[in-house]
Structures are given as C-alpha cells and as structure tokens.
N, C-alpha and C positions, 0 to 999 in steps of 0.2 A: 722320583724314582721310588718304586715300591720295594720294601725290604722286609724279609721274614727272619727274625732272630730268636733263637732259643733263649728262654728265661727260666728261672727257678719258679716252681709252682707257687711259692709264697709271694712272688712278685706279680702274679696274675691278679687281675681285677676280679676274676670270677671264681677261681678254684675248680676242683674236679667236678665234672657233670654228674658222675655216677659214683656213689660211695664204694662199690665193689672194685673199682679201678684205682682207688686211692694209692698213690705212689707209683702207679704203672704208666700214667699218662705223661706226655711231654707238652709243655706250653711254649708258644711262639708269639712274640709281639710283632704286630704289623705296623710299619711306619710308611708314610708317604713324605718324601723330602724331610726326613727326620721327625715328622710330627706323628704322634700316636693316632692310629685309625682303627685298631681292633686287635683281636687275638684269635689264635687257633689252639684247640686242645686236640692232641693226636695220640692215639694208642698204637705204639710201634709194633707190638706183637701181632696185632690183627691188621696193621696198616690201615687204620680207620680214623677218620675225622669224627670226633665226638661233638665238637662245637666249632663253629666258625662265625665270629662276630665282627661285623664292620659297623662303626658308628654311623648313625642315620645320615649325617651331613656328608658322608663320603660314599654313600651307596649309589649305584647306577653309573659308576665310573670305570668298571671293568677290574676293580681291585681283587675281587674274589677269584676270578679266573687266573690272574697273575699269581696270587698267593698259592693256589692249588698247584700251578705249574712249578713254582719254586719249591714246594714241599717235596716233590719227586726227587729233587737233587739234595735238599737239606736232610731229608730222612732216608735217602738212598733206597727208594722203593720203586717198583715197576708199575704197580697199580695202587689205587687208593679206594677204600670202601667208605660208604656213608649210609646211615639210616636217617632218612629225612623226616622232619616234622612236616605237617600239612602245609604250613605257611611257607616253607622253603622248596616245596615240590617244583614250582616252575623253573627255578634256577638249576636244580640238580638234573632235571629232565634235559635241559639245554647242554650241560657239560658232560653228562654221563656217557660212557661207552655202552653200558648195558644196564637195564633195569631188571631187578629180580623181584621176588614176591615182597609184599608188605613195605613198599617204598624204600627198599634197599638198593643202592646203586654201586656200580663199579666204574671207576674212572681211570682211563689211561692218559698219559701225558697230553696236555692240550697244546696243539700246535699254534703258534702265533701267526696270524695272517699278516702278510707284508704287502 
C-alpha cells in the first residue's frame, strides 16, 4: 500500500528546491508497505509540486500516479500545478489535464481504472 505522509522539512532527505520558498513548502514522505520509496515537495499557496522523487528501484510501478492522487486529498486541493524538467516531460504529459506554456502542467484528480 502506497502512503503519503507529511513530514517536517528537516526530516526531508532533500530540503527545499528553491531558496525563495524556504519555509513555505510542505514535505511528504512516500512509503510502499512502510518502506521509504521517495518524497514530494509541495507549495500549498500555488498548489504546486516542486519536486517528486521516487527511488530508482521503485520506478515504473505506478507509484507517482497514486501519490498525485493522494495529494489531492492530503492537501485538500482541486488541481495541482507542476513545472516540468525536460527529463520528466513524458510522465507529466501522460497525467496532466492541461499543458500550458514552458512545460507547465495542470492536473486534475487521476481516476483509478478498475
């Protein structure tokens, strides 16, 4: 079971992505069956994912999609925004509801297929 749990920034393995947002971002630890698999840095005021890291050995298992889905509830937001690095474009293109200029994406809650 994938779980997203808020942690204090000092417990993050990475710390804030951008100095200007120091103290404004929230960090979430991602676990799979209680094992650490990654972290999310989220900027609540803009409803924006600043970083989403999944450990290499856990990639390709659908964890990122589930994490994004859980963030909607955990952060109580209707949409999530993300500015993508080139290396992450293929993933964000798959899950985004809308692509804006300069690799900026808007995501609405991902529906789980049954």
